[in-house]
C-alpha positions as CSV (number, residue, x, y, z in Angstrom):
1,M,129.2,72.1,128.9
2,E,125.7,71.3,130.1
3,K,124.6,74.8,129.3
4,F,125.8,74.5,125.7
5,S,124.1,71.2,125.3
6,T,120.8,72.7,126.5
7,L,121.3,75.7,124.1
8,F,121.9,73.4,121.1
9,A,118.9,71.2,122.0
10,T,116.7,74.3,122.2
11,L,117.9,75.5,118.8
12,Y,117.2,72.1,117.3
13,L,113.6,72.4,118.4
14,I,113.1,75.8,116.7
15,P,111.3,75.4,113.3
16,A,113.4,76.0,110.2
17,Q,111.0,78.7,109.1
18,A,111.6,80.7,112.3
19,I,115.4,80.4,111.9
20,L,115.1,81.5,108.3
21,G,113.0,84.5,109.4
22,L,115.6,85.5,112.0
23,L,118.3,85.3,109.4
24,I,116.4,87.5,107.0
25,I,115.8,90.1,109.8
26,F,119.5,90.1,110.7
27,M,120.4,90.5,107.0
28,M,118.0,93.4,106.7
29,I,119.6,95.1,109.7
30,G,123.1,94.5,108.4
31,F,122.4,95.6,104.8
32,T,120.6,98.7,106.0
33,W,123.4,99.8,108.3
34,L,126.0,99.1,105.6
35,H,124.2,100.9,102.8
36,H,123.2,103.9,104.9
37,A,126.9,104.4,105.8
38,Q,127.7,104.0,102.1
39,A,125.1,106.6,101.1
40,L,126.3,109.1,103.8
41,H,129.8,108.9,102.3
42,G,128.5,109.3,98.8
43,N,129.8,105.9,97.7
44,L,126.8,105.0,95.6
45,P,126.6,102.9,92.4
46,K,125.3,104.5,89.3
47,F,121.5,104.0,89.1
48,R,120.1,103.0,85.7
49,P,117.9,105.7,84.2
50,L,114.1,105.7,84.5
51,P,112.9,107.7,81.5
52,A,109.4,107.7,82.8
53,L,110.4,110.2,85.5
54,D,111.3,112.8,82.9
55,T,107.7,113.8,82.5
56,L,107.5,114.6,86.2
57,R,110.8,116.5,86.3
58,A,109.7,118.6,83.4
59,A,106.5,119.4,85.1
60,L,108.3,120.4,88.3
61,R,110.4,122.8,86.3
62,R,107.4,124.4,84.7
63,G,105.0,124.4,87.7
64,A,106.5,127.3,89.6
65,E,106.2,129.5,86.5
66,T,102.8,128.5,85.3
67,G,101.2,128.2,88.7
68,R,99.4,125.0,87.7
69,A,99.2,122.3,90.4
70,I,100.7,118.9,90.2
71,H,98.4,116.0,91.1
72,L,99.9,113.3,93.3
73,S,98.3,110.0,94.4
74,P,99.1,106.5,95.8
75,G,95.9,105.2,94.1
76,A,92.9,103.7,95.9
77,G,94.8,101.0,97.7
78,S,94.5,100.5,101.5
79,I,97.5,100.3,103.8
80,G,95.6,97.7,105.9
81,Q,95.3,95.2,102.9
82,P,98.6,93.2,102.6
83,P,98.4,92.6,98.8
84,A,98.2,96.4,98.2
85,M,100.1,97.7,101.2
86,A,103.6,97.7,99.6
87,Q,102.4,99.5,96.5
88,T,100.4,102.0,98.5
89,M,103.5,102.8,100.7
90,A,105.6,103.2,97.5
91,G,103.1,105.7,96.2
92,I,103.0,107.6,99.5
93,L,106.8,107.8,99.7
94,A,107.1,108.9,96.1
95,A,104.4,111.6,96.6
96,A,106.2,112.8,99.8
97,R,109.4,113.4,97.9
98,V,107.7,115.4,95.2
99,I,105.9,117.4,97.9
100,E,109.2,118.3,99.4
101,E,110.4,119.7,96.1
102,T,107.2,121.6,95.3
103,A,107.2,123.2,98.8
104,L,110.7,124.6,98.1
105,K,109.8,125.8,94.6
106,G,106.4,127.1,95.5
107,T,104.6,124.8,93.0
108,P,101.0,124.1,94.1
109,V,100.0,120.5,94.5
110,L,96.7,118.5,94.9
111,V,97.0,115.2,96.6
112,T,94.2,112.6,96.5
113,S,93.8,109.1,97.9
114,G,91.3,106.3,98.5
115,D,92.3,105.2,102.0
116,A,91.8,107.0,105.3
117,V,95.3,106.1,106.6
118,A,97.0,107.1,103.4
119,H,95.0,110.4,103.5
120,L,96.3,111.2,107.0
121,A,99.9,110.2,106.0
122,L,99.8,112.4,103.0
123,K,98.4,115.3,104.9
124,G,101.2,115.0,107.5
125,A,103.8,114.8,104.7
126,L,102.4,118.0,103.1
127,R,102.4,119.9,106.4
128,Q,105.9,118.8,107.3
129,A,107.3,119.7,103.9
130,Y,105.9,123.3,104.2
131,Q,107.3,123.6,107.7
132,H,110.8,122.5,106.6
133,A,110.7,124.8,103.7
134,G,109.9,127.7,106.0
135,Q,106.5,128.2,104.3
136,A,104.2,126.9,107.0
137,Q,101.6,129.7,106.2
138,D,101.1,128.3,102.7
139,Y,100.0,124.9,104.0
140,A,96.4,124.2,102.9
141,P,94.6,121.1,104.3
142,A,92.2,121.3,101.4
143,S,95.0,120.3,99.1
144,V,94.8,116.7,100.4
145,R,91.5,115.1,99.5
146,L,90.0,111.7,100.3
147,L,87.9,110.9,97.2
148,A,86.7,107.4,98.2
149,L,87.1,104.9,100.9
150,E,88.6,101.6,99.7
151,A,86.5,101.7,96.5
152,P,88.8,101.7,93.4
153,T,86.0,102.4,90.9
154,A,84.5,105.2,93.0
155,Y,88.0,106.7,93.4
156,A,88.6,106.6,89.6
157,M,85.3,108.4,89.0
158,G,86.1,111.0,91.7
159,L,89.4,111.5,90.0
160,M,87.6,112.2,86.7
161,T,85.7,115.0,88.3
162,T,88.9,116.4,89.8
163,Y,90.6,116.6,86.4
164,S,87.8,118.5,84.7
165,P,87.5,121.9,86.7
166,Q,91.3,122.7,86.6
167,R,94.3,122.2,84.4
168,F,97.1,120.2,86.0
169,E,100.7,120.6,85.1
170,A,101.1,116.8,85.5
171,S,99.6,113.8,87.4
172,Q,101.6,111.2,89.3
173,I,99.7,108.1,90.3
174,I,101.8,105.2,91.7
175,G,100.1,102.4,93.6
176,P,97.9,99.3,93.3
177,L,96.0,100.4,90.2
178,G,93.4,98.2,88.5
179,P,91.5,98.1,85.2
180,E,89.2,100.9,86.5
181,F,92.1,103.3,86.2
182,I,91.3,103.6,82.5
183,L,88.4,105.9,83.5
184,A,90.6,108.5,85.1
185,G,93.5,108.0,82.7
186,E,91.5,108.6,79.6
187,E,90.0,111.7,81.2
188,A,93.4,113.1,81.9
189,A,94.5,112.3,78.4
190,Q,91.6,114.2,77.0
191,Y,92.7,117.3,78.9
192,S,96.3,116.8,77.7
193,I,97.6,116.3,81.3
194,P,101.0,114.6,81.3
195,Q,100.8,111.4,83.4
196,L,103.4,109.4,85.4
197,V,101.7,106.1,86.4
198,G,103.1,102.9,87.8
199,T,101.9,99.7,89.3
200,T,102.8,96.0,89.6
201,S,99.3,94.8,88.5
202,V,99.6,92.7,85.3
203,S,96.0,93.4,84.4
204,A,96.4,97.2,84.7
205,L,99.8,97.7,83.0
206,P,98.6,97.4,79.4
207,L,95.9,100.0,80.1
208,L,98.5,102.4,81.5
209,F,100.3,102.4,78.2
210,L,97.1,103.4,76.4
211,V,96.9,106.7,78.3
212,S,100.5,107.6,79.0
213,P,104.0,106.8,77.6
214,S,105.5,107.4,81.1
215,V,104.9,104.1,82.9
216,L,106.8,102.6,85.8
217,I,106.7,98.8,85.5
218,G,106.7,96.5,88.5
219,E,109.6,97.0,90.9
220,E,110.4,100.4,89.4
221,I,107.7,101.9,91.6
222,F,109.7,100.9,94.7
223,A,112.8,102.6,93.4
224,T,111.1,105.9,92.4
225,E,111.5,107.5,95.9
226,A,115.3,107.1,95.7
227,Y,115.3,108.7,92.2
228,L,113.3,111.7,93.3
229,T,115.6,112.8,96.2
230,A,119.3,113.2,97.1
231,S,118.6,112.1,100.6
232,S,120.7,109.2,101.8
233,T,117.9,107.2,103.5
234,P,115.8,106.4,100.4
235,Q,119.0,105.5,98.5
236,A,120.1,103.2,101.2
237,R,116.7,101.7,101.3
238,L,116.9,101.0,97.6
239,L,120.3,99.4,97.9
240,T,119.1,97.2,100.7
241,Q,116.1,96.0,98.7
242,D,118.5,95.0,95.8
243,A,120.9,93.3,98.2
244,L,118.1,91.3,99.8
245,R,116.6,90.3,96.4
246,L,120.1,89.1,95.3
247,T,120.7,87.2,98.5
248,L,117.3,85.5,98.5
249,S,117.8,84.5,94.8
250,L,121.1,83.0,95.6
251,L,119.6,81.0,98.5
252,V,116.8,79.7,96.3
253,V,119.3,78.6,93.6
254,G,121.6,77.1,96.2
255,G,118.6,75.2,97.7
256,L,117.6,73.8,94.3
257,L,121.1,72.7,93.5
258,F,121.4,71.0,96.9
259,Q,118.0,69.2,96.5
260,S,119.1,68.1,93.0
261,L,122.3,66.6,94.3
262,V,120.4,64.8,97.0
263,A,118.0,63.3,94.5
264,L,120.9,62.3,92.1
265,Q,123.2,61.0,94.7
266,P,122.3,57.3,94.2
267,M,123.0,57.7,90.4
268,L,126.4,59.3,90.8
269,P,129.6,57.1,90.5
270,F,131.1,58.9,93.5
271,T,130.0,60.0,96.9
272,L,129.7,63.5,98.0
273,P,130.8,63.8,101.7
274,F,128.4,66.6,102.6
275,L,125.4,64.4,101.4
276,V,126.3,61.4,103.5
277,P,124.0,61.2,106.5
């Protein structure tokens, strides 16, 4: 009995933020396990369509025949910067899925980035994709280029010079884009290069629509990976993200209702037992 008393006393001293963090971690593990098993058995809900991806799918069908490369990029964001890290990772994962398909179809690709870590990750994804496709001899390290180093404007200008010497079948840029993207986006539009672009930046989104009708808005960039592959892992990851968002939303609403009841308790003509100290 004394051990249980000591345990409860210890739990009482743990900050509420730490307990909430642990609960979120356990929820993530539970949801990931559940949805991964669900994806393996093919018991997946029907995803809503993302028409913006039609531009990329059409380019993938044409690329093997025309021999034109598809440009892929996670933007100029850095993995080491927390505000841009999630978007950069979403861009890298989306690019990796496209690379897997191009390696199987023999479609050439050109991958650019503006961060050293992202550059190495993309180079590894390209090498691995060609190895899995049994085309390791076709892997070309020069197909992955570092145009700038954590300098968005310099990256956009470098991308402009990349568009001019060759005709791309399409360009996919998903990541932490800023207003400077209009430089590269307008250059691609002048060369009639179909563009799939996406970001969560409110300042950049209006500019994206000026250069391309295929725009991924906000959280759609985090779902793109699951739409570009039949693999169970990305689809389970997407379902887990949705479940966590729903759970956290319910917790926020529940907390607001509880606080409202606590504030209104003196004005109520009856007493709620769970509010009595």
